[in-house]
C-alpha positions as CSV (number, residue, x, y, z in Angstrom):
1,X,95.0,118.1,98.3
2,X,97.8,120.5,97.5
3,X,97.7,120.9,93.7
4,X,101.4,120.2,93.4
5,X,101.1,117.0,95.4
6,X,97.8,115.8,93.8
7,X,98.0,112.3,92.6
8,X,95.8,112.7,89.5
9,X,94.8,109.4,88.0
10,X,91.4,110.4,86.7
11,X,91.4,113.9,85.1
12,X,92.3,112.5,81.7
13,X,89.2,110.3,81.8
14,X,87.0,112.8,83.6
15,X,84.2,112.6,80.9
16,X,84.2,108.8,81.1
17,X,84.3,109.0,84.9
18,X,81.2,111.2,84.8
19,X,79.4,108.9,82.4
20,X,80.4,105.4,83.6
21,X,81.0,105.5,87.3
22,X,78.1,103.9,89.2
23,X,75.8,105.8,91.6
24,X,75.8,105.1,95.3
25,X,72.6,103.7,96.9
26,X,70.0,106.0,98.2
27,X,69.7,103.9,101.3
28,X,73.2,105.0,102.2
29,X,72.3,108.7,102.1
30,X,69.0,108.0,103.9
31,X,71.0,106.4,106.7
32,X,73.5,109.2,106.9
33,X,70.8,111.8,107.0
34,X,69.1,109.9,109.9
35,X,72.1,110.1,112.1
36,X,73.2,113.6,111.2
37,X,71.8,116.2,113.7
38,X,71.5,119.0,111.2
39,X,70.7,119.0,107.4
40,X,71.8,122.5,106.4
41,X,75.2,121.9,104.8
42,X,77.2,118.9,103.6
43,X,80.7,118.7,102.2
44,X,81.5,116.1,99.6
45,X,85.3,116.0,99.4
46,X,87.0,114.7,96.3
47,X,83.6,114.7,94.6
48,X,84.9,113.6,91.2
49,X,82.0,114.1,88.9
50,X,79.5,114.5,91.7
51,X,77.9,111.1,92.3
52,X,77.8,111.4,96.1
53,X,77.0,115.1,96.0
54,X,73.9,114.4,94.1
55,X,72.9,111.8,96.6
56,X,73.3,114.3,99.4
57,X,71.4,117.0,97.6
58,X,68.2,115.2,98.1
59,X,68.5,115.6,101.9
60,X,70.6,118.7,102.6
61,X,69.8,122.3,101.9
62,X,73.2,122.9,100.4
63,X,76.1,120.7,99.3
64,X,79.7,122.0,98.9
65,X,81.4,119.6,96.5
66,X,85.2,120.0,96.0
67,X,87.9,118.2,94.0
68,X,91.5,118.9,93.3
69,X,91.0,118.2,89.6
70,X,89.7,121.1,87.6
71,X,88.7,118.7,84.8
72,X,86.6,116.6,87.1
73,X,84.8,119.7,88.3
74,X,84.2,120.8,84.7
75,X,82.5,117.5,83.9
76,X,80.5,117.3,87.2
77,X,76.7,117.3,86.8
78,X,75.1,120.5,88.0
79,X,72.3,120.7,90.6
80,X,70.7,123.7,92.2
81,X,71.7,122.7,95.7
82,X,75.3,121.8,94.8
83,X,78.2,124.3,94.7
84,X,81.3,122.9,93.0
85,X,84.8,124.2,93.8
86,X,88.3,123.2,92.7
87,X,90.0,122.8,96.1
88,X,92.4,120.8,98.1
89,X,91.2,118.3,100.7
90,X,93.5,119.9,103.2
91,X,92.7,123.6,102.9
92,X,89.3,124.9,102.0
93,X,87.5,128.2,102.4
94,X,84.7,126.4,104.2
95,X,83.7,128.2,107.4
96,X,84.9,126.6,110.7
97,X,82.3,124.4,112.4
98,X,79.7,124.9,109.6
99,X,79.4,121.4,108.2
100,X,76.8,118.9,109.3
101,X,78.1,115.9,107.3
102,X,81.3,115.2,105.4
103,X,81.5,112.5,102.8
104,X,84.5,111.0,100.9
105,X,83.5,108.5,98.3
106,X,86.1,106.2,96.8
107,X,88.9,108.7,97.4
108,X,90.3,108.6,100.9
109,X,93.1,106.2,99.9
110,X,94.6,109.0,97.8
111,X,94.8,111.5,100.6
112,X,97.4,112.5,103.1
113,X,95.0,111.3,105.7
114,X,96.1,113.2,108.8
115,X,96.0,116.5,106.9
116,X,92.5,115.8,105.7
117,X,91.3,114.8,109.2
118,X,92.7,118.1,110.5
119,X,90.6,120.1,108.0
120,X,87.6,117.8,108.6
121,X,87.7,118.5,112.3
122,X,88.0,122.3,111.6
123,X,84.9,122.5,109.5
124,X,82.6,119.9,111.2
125,X,80.1,121.0,113.7
126,X,80.3,119.4,117.2
127,X,78.5,116.0,116.8
128,X,78.7,116.4,113.1
129,X,79.1,113.2,111.0
130,X,81.9,112.1,108.7
131,X,81.4,109.1,106.4
132,X,84.0,107.6,104.1
133,X,83.5,104.6,101.8
134,X,85.1,102.5,99.1
135,X,84.2,99.7,96.8
136,X,86.3,97.0,95.3
137,X,85.7,94.5,92.4
138,X,82.2,94.1,90.9
139,X,80.3,90.9,90.5
140,X,78.0,90.0,87.6
141,X,78.1,86.2,87.0
142,X,80.6,83.5,87.7
143,X,81.8,83.5,84.1
144,X,82.2,87.2,83.8
145,X,83.6,87.6,87.3
146,X,86.4,85.2,86.3
147,X,87.2,87.3,83.2
148,X,87.2,90.5,85.3
149,X,89.3,89.0,88.0
150,X,91.9,87.8,85.5
151,X,92.0,91.3,83.9
152,X,92.3,92.9,87.3
153,X,95.2,90.8,88.6
154,X,97.0,89.4,85.5
155,X,96.6,92.1,82.8
156,X,96.7,95.4,84.7
157,X,97.6,94.1,88.1
158,X,101.1,95.6,88.2
159,X,99.8,99.0,87.1
160,X,97.6,99.6,90.2
161,X,99.0,102.4,92.4
162,X,100.1,101.2,95.8
163,X,97.1,102.9,97.4
164,X,94.8,100.3,95.8
165,X,95.7,97.9,98.6
166,X,93.8,100.1,101.0
167,X,90.7,99.6,98.8
168,X,91.2,95.9,98.6
169,X,91.3,95.8,102.4
170,X,88.1,97.7,102.7
171,X,89.9,100.6,104.5
172,X,90.5,98.4,107.5
173,X,94.1,99.7,107.7
174,X,93.2,103.4,107.5
175,X,93.1,105.3,110.8
176,X,89.7,106.9,111.7
177,X,90.0,109.2,114.7
178,X,86.3,109.8,115.2
179,X,83.8,108.2,117.5
180,X,82.6,105.2,115.4
181,X,79.0,104.9,114.5
182,X,77.7,101.5,113.6
183,X,76.6,101.3,109.9
184,X,74.4,98.8,108.1
185,X,75.8,96.8,105.1
186,X,75.3,98.6,101.8
187,X,76.0,97.7,98.2
188,X,75.9,99.5,94.9
189,X,74.0,98.1,91.9
190,X,73.5,98.9,88.3
191,X,71.8,97.4,85.2
192,X,74.3,97.6,82.4
193,X,75.1,96.7,78.9
194,X,78.4,95.2,78.1
195,X,79.4,98.5,76.5
196,X,78.7,100.3,79.8
197,X,80.9,97.8,81.6
198,X,83.7,98.4,79.2
199,X,83.3,102.1,79.7
200,X,83.6,101.6,83.4
201,X,86.7,99.5,83.1
202,X,88.3,102.3,81.1
203,X,88.0,104.6,84.1
204,X,90.3,102.4,86.2
205,X,93.6,104.1,87.2
206,X,95.5,100.9,86.3
207,X,94.1,100.9,82.8
208,X,95.3,104.5,82.3
209,X,98.8,103.6,83.5
210,X,98.9,100.6,81.3
211,X,97.9,102.7,78.3
212,X,100.5,105.4,79.1
213,X,103.3,102.8,79.3
214,X,102.4,100.4,76.5
215,X,100.5,102.7,74.1
216,X,97.5,100.3,73.7
217,X,94.2,99.6,75.4
218,X,94.4,96.5,77.7
219,X,90.6,96.1,77.6
220,X,90.9,94.9,74.1
221,X,92.4,91.7,75.4
222,X,89.1,90.7,77.1
223,X,86.4,92.4,75.0
224,X,85.5,89.3,72.9
225,X,85.3,87.2,76.0
226,X,83.0,89.7,77.7
227,X,80.7,89.9,74.6
228,X,80.4,86.1,74.4
229,X,79.6,85.8,78.1
230,X,77.0,88.6,78.2
231,X,73.3,88.0,78.3
232,X,72.4,87.7,74.6
233,X,68.6,87.9,75.2
234,X,68.2,91.1,77.2
235,X,71.5,92.8,76.6
236,X,71.3,94.0,80.2
237,X,72.9,92.4,83.3
238,X,72.9,93.3,87.0
239,X,76.2,94.5,88.4
240,X,77.0,94.7,92.1
241,X,79.7,96.3,94.2
242,X,80.0,95.7,98.0
243,X,80.6,99.0,99.9
244,X,83.0,99.3,102.8
245,X,81.7,102.2,104.9
246,X,83.2,103.9,108.0
247,X,81.1,106.4,109.8
248,X,82.1,108.6,112.8
249,X,81.0,111.5,114.9
250,X,83.1,114.6,115.9
251,X,83.2,114.8,119.7
252,X,85.5,116.4,122.2
253,X,86.1,113.1,123.9
């Protein structure tokens, strides 16, 4: 993204983003690797703190990970196969037709999509793969889900940017001008304490906007309820997010 047009909802919470955003399932990267003709170079666009880039690094010789946020890149977790750059999604220094796989994890809804696709087509090899995905609300237990759903809609609902609707629709309304490749169903999972859940909620863009406008933390309104509903015996609960994944191949047809 052009730096002057960059919708930056996450730089202020870049450390929390790096610490509390969940990882993507290895099964997703195994699948993408299996359908990608080459495994020399992958590009993780809008990498954030590098969750997807680390998943790719297990399978590709080199990963270029870019983000328009300098603070996100500063807080990204290093890896010998990952090279991080502060860069727009629309104009990179990546060599034309050099990329085997492009990934965009939980970020495409912020893009000027046509401009990104133009750059993606420039850098992808013929028959190279592009995969974009998003996840919406988590699920834990009926009682906790009810608390989170109320927080999402009634407490911070009006503070979600309009692009959030694309996430809620699982990217169904986003154009995808590549030859579609069928994808299995995937989900993310984590075993968290209630403190980790609260840290994750603090990374939501709507929470940041609520704080900026009201000068207080909206999560405080549900903290006691979350602690009461949490598993008192183990202190750990399983958390799940369904993934909506679109996969395509660059072809001349």
